[in-house]
N, C-alpha and C positions, 0 to 999 in steps of 0.2 A: 695859768698858760706861762711856760718857759719863753723867756721873750728872746729874739734872734739878734746877733750882733750886727746892726747896720751895714750895709756895704758901703766900700770906698766908691763912690759914682766918678769921681775923678779918673780912675784905673781899676775898673771891674774886674779885668784881667788878672790883676795882681794881688786883689783884697785877700785871697786866700794865703798866698804868702805872706802878707804881712801878717797874719796870724799866725804861722807857723815858726817863721826866722826867731831867733833867739837875739837880743840887743846884744849880747855879750861876746866879740868877734872872738875871744879865746876857747870858748865853750865848743868842744866836738860831740857831735851827734852819733847816732846809730840807727840810721834811718832806712838805709836799702834793704829791700827783701831779695831773700837769698833766691837763686836760680832755681837749684835743687835744695828741697826743704828734707832733708835725710836726718834721720836720727841723730848720727854722728856728726852734722854741722848745725847744731841747734845753737851757735853762738852767733851774738848780732854783728851786722858788718857794718863798715864806716860809709859815711855818705861819698865820697870823691877826695881826691888826692887834694885839694883846696881844702877839705874839712881836715883829714888828715895831719896835713901841714900846719895847720892853724892859721891859713892865708885867707882868712875872711875879713873882708872890709866892714866898714861903718853899716850900721842895719840898715841905714834908707840908701846906702849905695849896693846893694845886694840884688841880684835878680829877683823881682817877686813872681816866681813860680814855684810852683809845687816841686819838691827836691825830686830828682829823677832815680828812681827806686831799681832801675834795669843795669843789668850789665850785658845781656845778650840774651837774644830770643832763644826758647826752646822749640826744637823740631823733633819730632819723633824720627827714630833711626831709619825706618822704612820710606819717609818723605825725604830726609835727606839723602838718602840712597837714588831716590827716584829725581830728585833735583840737580842729582850729579849727572845723570845720563844725557846724552848728546840728544837734543830735541828730535830730530829724524829719527834716532835709533829709538829713544821714547816711542816715538807714532809707530815705528815698525812692529816693537813689541806689543803695544796695544792691539794694532790689527791682529796680529797673530794669537792672542788671546780671544778677541771676539772670535777669530775664526773657528778657535779652540772649542768655545763657548758654543756655538750656535751649530758647530758639526755636530758636537756630542747631544746636544738637543735635538737636533733632527733625527738623529740616531735612536732617540728614545722616544720622542713621541712629538707630535706637532703642538700640543698644550703645551710642553717646556718651551718651543720657540715662542709661543705667545707670550709667556711668564717673562722670558728672558727680554722681549722686545720692550714690554711695559715697563720693567725696573730699569731698563737704559734709558727710556723715554724720562723717566723719573728723575734719575740722575742727572739729564741734560737740564731738567727744570729745577733742579735744585741748584745746580752752577748758576741760574738766572738770577735765582731769588737772594745766591750769595753775593752775585755781582751788584743786584739793586741795594742789597744793604749796605755792603761795602762802600757804595757810590755816594752814600750820606755823608755829610759832614761831622766831624767829631766836636764841633762846637770851640770854644776858646783854649789855649793852651794849658789852662789847671785841668780842664774837664780831661783830657787825652792823657794829660800826666797819672792823674790816678787812676784812670781806666786801663795804663801801661804797669801800675803798680800792683793791681787787682789782677790783671792776665800774667804776671811775673810769677806771684804767689801760687795761683790756681794752676800755671803750666809745672812750676817747680813740684807743688804735691804729686800733682797727676803723675809724673815721672817716677818719684820716688815710690809711690803707693803701688802702682802697675807693675813696676820694676819687682816689688815683693810680691805681688800677688802670681806674677811670671814665673818665679823661682817656685811657688807652690804648685801651680799648674804643672811644673815640669815635673817636680817630686810625684805628684798623685798619677800623672801620664805613667809613671814608671811603673807604680803599683799596680793600675790596670792592665797594664801590659801584663806583669808579673801572674796576677789572677786570671787573664784569660790564656794564658798558655798553660795553664795547669787546671782550667776548669772543663768540665764537661760539654759536650755539643748536642744540639737538637737533632732529631731524626731528619728534619728537614735539610741541615747543614749537613748532614753527613751524605745525604742522597745526592747533594749537589756538589759535594767535594770543595766544601768548604771548611779547609782544618783550622785547628786552633790557632796556630801561628797567624794565617790568614786573616783570621776573625780579630784575633789581638791587633794586628797593624791597622785594620778598617778603624777599630772602636778607638783607639789612640789618635790615629788621624783626625777621625770626628771629632772626638774631644778637644783636642789642639786648634782645630780650626774654629770650632765653637768660641774656644775662648778667645783667640785672637779676634775674632769677628764682633764679638763682645766687647771687648777692649776698644776696637776702634771707634765701636758704638757711642761707647762713653767719651772718647776723644773729641769726636764730632760735636757731640751735645757741648761740650765746654768750649772748643774752639770758637763756635759762632756765639755762645753766650758772653766771652769776653772782649768780642769785638762790636757785638752789636749793643751791649751797656751804655757807652758814652754815646753812640749814634742816636738811641731812645732819648737820652738826656738832653741832647742839643735839639733833638726833634721837638721835645717838649715846650722849649723856648717858642714854638712857633705856634702847635697847634696841639689839642688833644690826639686829635684823628690821626694826625701823622704819625705821632709817639705809638700810637697803638699798629697801625699799619706796620711800622718798623719793627715792633717786638713779635707781632704775629708774622710777618714773613721769617724772621731771624727763627724763630720756632718752627716753622714749616719746614725750612730747610733741614733741619737736625731730623723733625719727623720722618721727612720722604727719605734721608739717606740710611735712618736707623730701621724702617720698614722693608725700604728696597734691599738693604744687607741682608736681612733676616731670610727675605723670601728668595732672592736670587742666590744666598749661600746653601740653602737646602736643596734648591733646583740644581746649580752645579754639582753637589755631592751625590746627590739621586742618579743625575744622568749618567755621571763618572762611574759609579758603581755599576751601573746600569749596562753601561758599554765594555767596561773591565770585566766584570764576572760573567758576562755573555747573557744575560737576563732573558729568560723565555727560549733559549735554543735547548734540544735536547739533553738531557743529563745535568742540567744547570738550575740554577737558581728561580724558584718563581717570582714573578714579580710582587706577588701578593707577601712573600716573606722579606722584600727587600727594605720596606721601613724601618725594620728592628734594627738594620744596622746606621740608622742614622740617631741613634738614640744617646751614643757619645757624644755626638754635635750640642743636644740640649742639654747635657748635662755640663758641658765645657763653658756653654752660655751661663747656666746657673750658677757654676762654681764663680766665676768671675762677677756675676751681678751681685751676689752675696757681698762677697768682700770689699766690692765696689760703696754698695749700698751701706755697710757697717761703717766704713772707713771715712765716707764722705758726710755720712750721717753723724759721726762723731766731732769730724772736724767741725762742720758749721753749726750745730746744734752748743759745744761747747763752746765756740767764740761768741755765739750770739746771747748765750745765757750769761756769760763774764762781762759782755759788753753792756748788757742790759741793767744787772743787777747794782754794778758799782755806778754807770754812766747814768740811766735814768732814776734809777732808786735812790742812791746814795748822793751821787751830786747833782741830781735833777738838770742834766744836760738833756738836749733831743737826741732823738735817735739818729746814728750816722753822723753825729757831731765829731767834727776832725780833731777836737781835744780829747777824745776817746782813744786811748793807746791800743783797744782792740776792735777798733772799726775796721782797719783793713782785712784783718781777719774773718772778722763776721763777713765783708761782702767778698771774699776769696771763697769762705766757705758755702755761699749760695753757688756758686759755679760748681765745684768739685762736690757738692754734696745732693744739689736739686738737679743740675743739669746732666754732669757727665754719670751721676750713679743713675739718675730715671732714664736716660739715654740706654746703659747696658741694661737695666730693669725690664724696660719694654721690650728690647731686642729678645729677653730670656724667656718675657712671656709669650710673643707670638711665635717663637721658635717651638718651644715647649707644646703650643696648642696645634701647631701644624704638624709637629711629628707624631703627638699620639693621635691626632683625628687620621693621619695617614697610615698610621698602625691598625685603627680601629675599622675603615674602610677597607684595607686589605682583608682582613679577618673576616669581615662581612661578608665581601664577594666572594671569597673562598669556599665559607661554607653555602653561600645561596648559589654557588656554582654560576656566577655571571659571567658570560662569554669573554668580556673585554672589562676588566676590573680597572684598568688605567684611570678611566674617568673619577671612579670614587677615591683613587688613593690619591691623584693628582688635584683633586676639587679645593683643598684648603690654599694651595699655591695661586689658583685661579683667584679666588676670594679675595686674598690679601693682594694681590696683581689688581684687582677693582677697587681695592681700598686706595692704594696711591693715585688712581683717576679722580676717583670722588672726593678723596681729600683735597686733592691738588685744586680741584673747582672751589671748594669750601674756603681754603685757602685767600684763593684769589679773588674770593667775592667781596673781602673785606679791602676797601679801599678809602683812601683818603679823600677829603670833601675838598673843593675849591676855596671857599671861605669859610675857615673856621679858625678865627685869631685865638691867641690866649685869653681874651679877655671875653669871649662869647661863653655861653652856657656849655659847660662839659657835659657831652653825651655820654650816659650809662657807656661803659665799656663792654659791660656783662651782656647788656642787650644786644650790642655788634656780634661778640661772639657767639651768642645765641642763635642770631640769624644765621650765621657762617656753619653752625652745627646744623642747623634744621635742612639747610639746602644738602648738607653732607648726607644726611641721615635719608632724606629721599631719595636720594640718586643711590644711595646703597642698597635701598628695598627693592629699587628697579633693577639694578646689576645683579643682585644677589637672586632673584628670581630667574633672571637671564641665565644666570651661571648654572642653576640645578637643572634648567630644562636642557642646558646644553651638555652636562656632564653627567647626571645622573637618571637620565631617560635611559629606560631598560624594557626590553619587551616583555621580560617574565612578571614585569608590575609596571603597566603603563600609566600608572597616575602615581608611581611612587614619587617622582621629584617634585609634585606639588606639595606633597606632605612634607618633604623636607626642605621645601621655599618656606613653608609655613615654619617649619623649627627655626628657619635662619631668621624670619619675622619675630618670632619670640627672642630670641636672643638681641634680637636690636631693638627690640621696645623694653628689654630688661636693663639694656646698657641707658638705654635712656631714663629710665626709672631711677634707677641707680645714681645718674647724674643730677636728677631734681632732687631725690632724697638728701644725699649729702649738700647740695646746695642748700636746701631749707635749715638741716641744722647747723650750717657754718658761715650763713652770710646774715650780715648783721640788718640785711631788710627784712630779715624775719623774727617771729618771735622768739625761739630759743636762744639766740645770740644777746637780744636785748635784755630778754630775761637775765642771762648770765652777766651780763654789763651793770645790771641794777644792783645783783648781788655783790658786786664791787664795793658799793656806797656803804655797806655795814661791815665792811672789812675783808682781809684776805684770806680770812679762815671760810669764810660764807660763800667767796669765790670759789674757792677748791672744792667745795663741797658741789656747788652747784655745776662746775664742771665735770665733776666725775660721774653725778647723775644723769646730766646731758649725756656724756659718752655711752654709759650702759643703757641708757632709752635708745639711743640711737642704732643700737644692734638689732632690733626687734623688726624694722620693717624692711630692710635689706634680706634677714633670715627668709622673710615671707617671701619676698621676691623671689630670692634663688630656687627656695622649695618649690614654689610654683612652677617657674619657668624649668626646672630640671624634671620635675612630674609632666607637664605640658609637652616638652619636646620630647621625651621619653614614650609617652601613649602615642604620639603622633607617627613618631618611627616603626614603634611598635604595628601599628595599624597600617603602614605603607604597602602592605602586601608581599614585602621580601620574606620568604622562608626558606628554610634550609632542606637538607633532605630527608627528614622526618617529618613535613609540614610545619614544624613550629618556628612562628615569627620570631625574624633576629634582626629589625632594623632599629630597636630601642636604643641601644647604645650609639650607634651612629647619628639616630636622630639627638642625642644630647651634645655629639661633637659638632653637628651642622649648627646647635643652639651657640654652641660656644665661638665658632666662626662667624656669626650673625653679631654677636655681642662685641667681637675685635675687628669688625668689618670697617669700623669708622676709627681705627686705631692710631692711624697717621693725624688724623685731626684732634684727637685726644691728647697725644702726645704734643700737637703744636701749643695747644691750650695750655699744658703742663709747664712746657719750655716758658711760655710767655711769662710764667710768674716771677721765677729767680732774675729775668732779664730786665723787668720792670722793677723788682725790688733792687736789684744792683742800680737801674738807673737813678733812682730817689736817692740812694746812698751818694751816688757820684754829683748830683744837683744840692744835696746838702754840704756835704764836704767842700763845694767849690763856691757856695754862698751863694747862689742864684737867687732872686726875687722870688719873693713867696707865691706869686701867681705862679711859678714853674714849679715851686714844690707841690702846690695844689693838686695840679696835674699828674704828677708821679706819685703821690700819696693816694690818688683816685684807683691809678694803674696797680700799683702795689696791694692797694685793699681786694681789687678784683681778682690780682693774681694770687693772692692767698686763697679766695674761693676756687679759682680754679685748679690750683695746685688739692686741695682738699677733694674736689670733685672728681679729678681725675686718680687719686688713690682709691677713691671709693669703687671708681670703675676698675681698677686694677685689682683690687680685692673679689670684685665679683668675677672676674674674669678667671682669677687665680682659684676660686672655690669651683667652676666648672672646668676649668682644665685640672687641677688635681683629681676630680671624679674622673676625667677621660684617663691620666694617667694610672690612677688606680685600677682603671678594667684592664688597661694594657700591661701593668705588672701581674695581675692573674692569669691572663693569657699567656705571658712569657712564662712563668713558673710553669703551666700546665703544657707547655710545649717542651721545656728542659724535664721533666718529671714524666712527662710521657701519660699523664694519667687527668681526670678531671678536677679543676681547681676553680669552682665559682663561690664558692660559701665560707666565710670566717664565723665561726661558732665563738662570741664571746664569754660563753657559759664554761669554757675550756678553762681553767685556773692560767694556765701560761699564757693564754691570749689574752686574757682580760689583763693581766700585767704588762703584756707588751703595748696594751691600749691606755694603761696609766702611766707608763713611761713615754708615750707619745704627749699625753697632755702636758706631765711634766717638763718636756724638753720645752715646749712652748714657753710655759713661763719662766723656766731658769733662763732661756734664751733673752726674753725679754727683760729679765732682770740684770743682766750681764751689760744689755747693751744700755739701759738705762743709766746703769751705777758707772760705765765707762764714762758716758756724758757728765756726770755728777764730779766723778772723779777729775776729769780734764776742766772742766768748768771751774773747780776750785782753783787749781792752779792758775788759770786765767784770772780770777779774781783777785787773786794775791798780788798778783804781777802789776795788775791796773791800780789796786790799789797803792802799790809801792810806788808807783809813778808819780801818782796824786800826792804823795806823800813826800817822796826826795826830789819833786820836782813842782814847787807850787806854781811857778809861774806858767804851767800849762793851762791853768783856769783863765789866765788873764792874758792868756795868747801870746804868752813872751817866751815859752819853750815848747820843741816840738817833743809831742809823744815818741817813744822807741815802737814803733809800730811793729818793727820785724822781730821783738822779742817775744810779742805774744803770736806772731805766726808761727815763730818755732817751736813754743809750745804745744799749740794745738797738734801741729803737723807731727811732732815725734811722738806724741800720746794717742793721737787716733791710730799710727799704725801701730804702734803696740798695742791698744787696746782693743784693735779688731781680730785680733789673731783668735782669742779664748773662746768668744763666742761663735765664731767662724768654724773653729775646729770641732767643736760641740757639736754643731749640725752636720759634721761631716763623717765624724767616726761614731755617732751615737748608733744609727740604725746599722751600721756594719758590724758593731761589737755586738749589740743585742740579737741581730740575726746570726751570726758565727755562735756565739754562746748557746743560744736555744737549738741550734741545730745539732752541736755536740750533744746537748741534752736529749733531744729526739733520736738521735742514733741510739744511744743508750738505752734508751725507754722503749724503743720500737716504732717510732712514729717520725718517719721519714722527712714528713713536710712541715713539723712542728716549727721550724726557723723560718721559713715562709710564712705560715700563718700568724705569727709573732710579729713580723715585721709587718704583714698587711694591716694587723691590728694598731699598730704603731702609726702607720702612716695614717690610717682611718681618722682615729682619735687626733692626731696632731692637726691635720687638715680640720677636723670641726672646730677645736679649741682655738686654733690659730687663725681661722676665720673670724669668729668672734672678737678675739682679743685685737687684732690689728683694725676690726671696724672701731671698737672703743677707743683705742689710742687713736686712730687716726681722725675721728670726728671730735674727740675730747679738745685734741692739741689744736685742731683749726678753728674750735669754737672760742677757745681762750684767746688765739691770735686776733680774731676778728672783733672779740669782745674789747679787746684793748683799744684796737684800730678805731672803733666805734666812739670810743671815750673821746680819744684823739681828734676825733669831728668836732669837738666841743659839746658833747653830751654828757651829764653828771660831772660837770666841773671842769671839764677837757684837761689838757695837760698839766701833769704836776700836781693835780688833785690826790686827795686821798684817794678816790676810789681808782684814779689812773695808776697810782703806785699799789693797788691791791691788783688791779688788772693785769699790770707787768709780771707780779708773783705768779699768777696763774698761766701768763703767757710763758714764763720760764718754766713752769712745770711740764706745760704742754710740749716745749719744744723738743724733747727727746722722744716723745710719744709719737709725733705726727713726723718727725723728719728722721728718726733713727729706728727705734723699737718696730712703729708700725709699716713702714716700707719694705723693711727686711724683714718681717713676718711672712709675708705674702710671697717673695721670693724663696725666704725658707720652705715653706711649704711646696712650692713646684721642685725645688731643689732635692727635697726628701723624695718626690717621685720619681724624679729622673735617677736618683743615685740608685735607690732600690731596682728600677728599670736595668741599671748597667750592672749592678754587682749580684742581680737574682743567683748566679751560680754559687756564690757564696754561702747562699743560705740553704742550698738543696744537698 
């Protein structure tokens, strides 16, 4: 096991600085992290005026603190504008905003007013959680200063990354606007007087609003994580339970805001369009057609989430791989050791990759599921001639409103104990989190059943609501089973990960082989669960008693939509567990860098290991929900094509050569996208490895704690490279379906098959969904298993840290890093984005 350098017991607060200060007063360091890590500002910055002028006193006279690497805090423009407004004026503006929201809500439906009320209450609760977390102390000065360095790097990269994404979003908005100006309109739109220009403005506005809200969701996720990490570190000095509670409540704040924004954003957009277009009045649009206008919102959310996940994933895993390969394997130093030049970049990556990106990701997942379910609910209500279709259309919003309620109760159920000192036995954090999840699930079942009786009861089929309640139960059970399956394959308490760890004792190659085989095997059970859930939900909906004019059952697809809602009915608590992981990881890094006692590190190590499992399980949950949501979006796409073409479009025949080629292209897209995402991490990691090696060679005093590493250089490398590398796979995902659909549309025009382009795109979407789900399951589970196999060995098994088995496990972990945190999470976002982009661009294919 690698030995730890003993603390300076006389001055523990200054012990860390003694290890970083250089004894030579004439040496200049490049230690400040840049505020904005743009591609054009990759050069290292000097620490301060005294350093730049060489005014360093003797070593023992220097302040013994971690160098202040911040120059000024970064606050997004919208928040700077709000903070510059007079408080009274701001209060008046807020009251006017609330007044407008409730006015349009009341003019639309009492259901919308209920949704608004729940969302606002959840925002107030999130403010309480924020104040509770921020009231906790930040620990000794060196902890706070390390946290500030991480915060500075994360906020700088966020500003640069989202600045790039916003430029691409505006460019794409112009393209969408041009397409909608020249596209054909549906008969429903023509009859309601909705012209091309109005349709273009509505779609572009929805797209930009979705992109903006997705970006804010990402910022919220990062904002709380960079402030909670040090408070979790400080709480770990007192008790494990308190550290767990701080991390969970910090994640809960982010989760409530993200889910609440997704729900209230769609509700405001829906009610605004309802009032503005005069829906329901004679000669205007029907309420059942209104959800189709929301598709742009989902596309905007998917667009931002994809690039956020790509850029953040490349950043965090390139830094992680570079830090582990040189630090752990070559130099034999512990994880998050302050001597590692890439350690700050690694800790920054946890926030931009796991927190900001995951916030945008879940926001997109909920938005896509709500919109697709609203479309299918409206279509079914129209076909079945339901007198008041608003319940079927607004049902998804109510489900997620109750999600906010039940998840809040689950989050608040996790409390600290009065007497749980550091020296006491550490209670398993996973057990505590699972208890909170069980409370959330039980409440979700009850509220879901009540929602179906309230909104889905109709005189045409009095027992239909019960069938749909059972569909929701199928979805909730599916979510629970998905979490359990992923936990089984990624938690080192279970056999698969322990077997993988054992394979490390015979070398690096056997570790890789065992990890790949474990990932491949892990796809079987989730696919079986998804298959059973889709069939069960479809059959329950099909037998609900809702029939169309011809007497044919028509509730099957809506049954699968309700099952998807059930699966996501605990999304806020799932996101809380997901955010818990990177916050705990960062807390462990801060404890290691500030050289806290071993007992504190033991607590954060346990939290970190559980965080790896929760991240893996929530990614498995996200993949399962993506599969069901993509099925809904695919069905919505076929309905929209039928509306534009004014003819039936219910089947896709893959026996047609062109359609089969579309399927092949869809599968190829998944593999090519994954390859480009992983190779981007590899190329960036190579740059980090070379830089870390260079610093260890040119600054031999680093290993003896006599010279300080140049942290900012590694941060600048991964920041610039991740922004550059995210463009190619992201562009592939956006351009491919549009080009394929347009090319085959032209071919179909000359061969007398007007729907050929739409059919080929449908095949592309279908095959990409199937291939993408399997690939994402493989990448996510294999990566998580490799990570926790390493963690298991680090507990002392098979020789512990520094052993040959540990080095082989580190190799496996570095292979799995781009799998689980870059390619895997990006894939399930890609799948849903392909579905939303085909919905938005459907006129191009006809």
